[in-house]
C-alpha positions, 0 to 999 in steps of 0.5 A: 495627783497622787495623794499622800497622807503623813507627816514630814517628821516621820521616819516612816513617810521619809522612808515612803517620800524618798521613793516619790522623790526618786522617781520625780513622781508628783503628789499632793501631801496631805499634813496630818496635823491637828490643824488640817482636820479635813485631811485626816478626816479624809485618812480615816475614811480610805484606812481606818486603822488611821496608820501613816504613810498612805498614798492613794493613786487614784481608786487605790489606797496604799498603806505601809511603806515598804509598798508604797515604795513598791507600787511606785517603784512599779507604777513609775519606774523611770531609769533606776528600779528602786527593786531589783528585778533579778527575783534574788538581789530583789529578796536580799534588798526585802529581806534588809528593808525588815532589818532596817524597819524590825532592828532600826527603828522598832528599838529606836522607837522604843527609845522614844515613846519611852521619853515620852511617857510619864513619870511611873510609867516608863520601863526601863527594862524595855530601853536597856532592851532596846538599847542592846538590840540596837548597838547588836543591829549596828555592829552587823550593819558595820559589818555588812557595809565594808565594801559598800556603797549602798545596802545592797551593793552599788544600786540605792535600792528600798532598802535605802530609803529605810535605812536612811531615816532610820538611821539618821533618827536611831543615830540621835536616840543611840549612837553610833559607835565611832569605831563603826566607821563604815555604818557612819560613812554609808548615813553620812552618803544618805544624807547626801542622797538628794532624796533624802536631804530634800526630806530631811530639809522637810522636817527641820521646823519639826525638830524641837518635839523630838524628846530625847534632844538633837544631837549638837552637829547634826545636819 
């Protein structure tokens, strides 16, 4: 049985969980929380840096969400690959995965981290830069999604595993403008995907901890 170390409210954990749910791979969820100290101790023994998600598969420890998705795709292929077998298509999927991690998730997390900083330690210039980055990324992604169902075309992939949680939380932190209809429609399709809908539902009990508040009307 695989062991998954993480927290359901984490966007990067959700990214990896989507792959497991897409493939219907059974696993034990090792919740990392103060009231589950044994899970934290085991994670520290497996991966001393302590970052999550981490997947334990037999005697192998796999860290970093993108690599967990690739590992699942290789070891538990199923009917639908998350990484295309064609090298050129696979490269596009990996490029888009990096886009959603670096230009959506990173600035979005900057906004969250700043919100929980104490007064006197906030970074207004950094927040402004993060919002500007999100605006630019939203514009690019909206144009990119015109005429597409999923990030890399018509097949759900690693890129969509990344996009789903990152766009979900980014819209909470810095709303996607209404004029970006292609991007908003894509976000809605991601929310309707059963694998991501399951991840969102599992994270629902923790919403009160989101420091910027949950927008009215969000599922």
